[in-house]
N, C-alpha and C positions, 0 to 999 in steps of 0.2 A: 503494500500500501505508500508505505513509502517514496517508492523506489517512481512509482507508477507518480506520485504524485510533485515528487520530486524533478521529473519531465513533464509535468504538465497536463500527462496523456485524461483524455475522453472518460476516460475507463477508473481513473481513480473517482469519480464522482459515483455512475454508474455502481462501482463498487458498496460505493457506500449507504446505498440504497438498501443492502441488506441489513439495519440496524430498525429496531423496534420504531416507528414514532413517537409521538403522542393519539394513544387512540385505535393504537392496533397488537398490546403484547396477545398474547395467543391467538393469534391469527398466521395468516395464508400475503401477510399484505411485504409482506421484505423480500419474503420470495417471488409475488407476480410484480413487486415497483422497479430489479431487477431487475431478474429475465425478461420484463418489460424495455426497460432503459434499455438493454444490452441489445431485445430487439430494432430495437427504431435505432439503436449506433449503429453498429453492424449488420443489420440484419437477419433477414432467418438464420439460425444456426445451431450445430447444438449445443455450443453451451446450453446458450439462450433453453433450449428445449427440455437440459437436465435440471436447470435450477429451479424449469414449476413446475417440475416432477417430484423434483425431493417434496417441494411447496403439497400439489397433492398428491403424496402416499402420504403427510404428516398426518400425525390425531388434528393436529390444527384447526379451528376453525376456517371456516372459506370468506378470507380479504383479498377484493380485488378490483379491480376499475376495471373494470369491463368494454369496450366500441362495441358502437350496435357495428353486426355483421360478420362479426367475428364468427371465426372458425376453430376447434383447439388443432387441427394440420392443416399442412402440406398449404398451398403456393397465397393462403388466409390466414393462416397459421396464430396464432399468438398465441402467446404466457398467456394471459386472464382467461379467454375462453377457455385452455386447456387444463387447467385445476379450472374449472367452475363447472365445463358440461362432463369428463371423467370422473368429476365426484359423484355427479347425479345423475350418470348414467352407468356406476362401477356394476351392477348386478343387473342391466340388459345387454346383451349377446346381440342381440342384431345390429343398437346403435353402432358397436363397435367393430363389427363386420361391414358396416356400411360407410361409417369413420373409414378403415379401409380403404376401400373400393371407390374415393374421394381420393389419397394420396397418388402423386404423380411426378414423382418421382424418388429414390435411395434414401436421401432425408424424411421425407415423409412415410417412405416407411421404414423407417432405426426411432425416428418420434411415436410411429406405434406401439412396433414392439415397446417399447423401453416403458409408459406409459400404459399400456396391458398388465407388463409386462407386476408391474411397480402398483398401480390402484385399483384395477379387477378388482373384483373379491374370484374367492378358488376358483369355484365350478363355474363361471363365465371364460377364465384360464384354459381350462378345462376344456372345453366344449368346444375351442377355440384351441384346441394346442398345436391341431396339425398347420394349422393358418396362421398361428403365432410360427413351425418350423418353418416352415415354408417361406414367410417371408420372413422369418431372417437366413436365415438361409441365400437369396437372393438380392438383399443389401451387396456390399461394396464390401471388403477386409476392414476395411480401415473402419466403418459404418456400422463392425458387428464387435470390431477388438473395444473400441466405445461405448458402442453395448452392453461386452461383457464386463468392461471395466464400471459401468454405472449403475450396472444389475449386481456386481459387488458391495458399492459400496453402497444403495440400499441397508442392502442383507448385513452384509456391518454389521448398520447402522440402527439395525430393526424397528423399520419401519414393515417388516415383512413381518416377523413373527407370527402377528396375530393367521396371518394368510394363508389357506390349508389349501395342495393344487395337491391332489390324486397324480396327476399324470408322475408318472418317472422316466419314464422309455422314451429315449431321445438320441440326440447324436449332434456334434459339431457346438459348440455356443450355446447352441440351450441345453445342456446337456450339462456343460461347465455351468447357465442361470442355477440348477436346482441345488444345483450344492448350498447347499445349508455352510455358509461365510462365519466363523467365532467375529464375536463383536466384538470389533476396536477402537466405537468410541456410539455413544449418545450424541441423536442431535431429531429424531424428528419426535 
């Protein structure tokens, strides 16, 4: 942070949004605000998605500023919409499948896979397990690696502990995601 500030980087101000402001304590506002500012500055990017998914997966109450007509994924994707819509549809496998079909690029597919893995209820993941596996397999190797790293962080944070996934046979990245990683920190 100090180096960013010294360099006059716009990312210093964006990173500063990660703190709770007045009236935001116990909510997802810091994740939504940081991810939205990052997306506004840098465009759609994996880091903004990962920040928003962490907020969506957390047990904190929802807090965000939702732009009109924003979608959770794809070209019109917005971090606040990702938090809002994935939480609202965590038990709706039809919505998840519909949103997957709206994803047009590698980033969109990776966003969908991470959000499904982190936010959806276990029975929804079980129902869409084969679709999740195919989606991960068709994303590029750099996004597969990013997806695995993000899923490990979420698992290590304890965010996924209360969710049960019955499916246990997979290959590749999804097989590694199924492994329960030891808790290294708490943050959800």
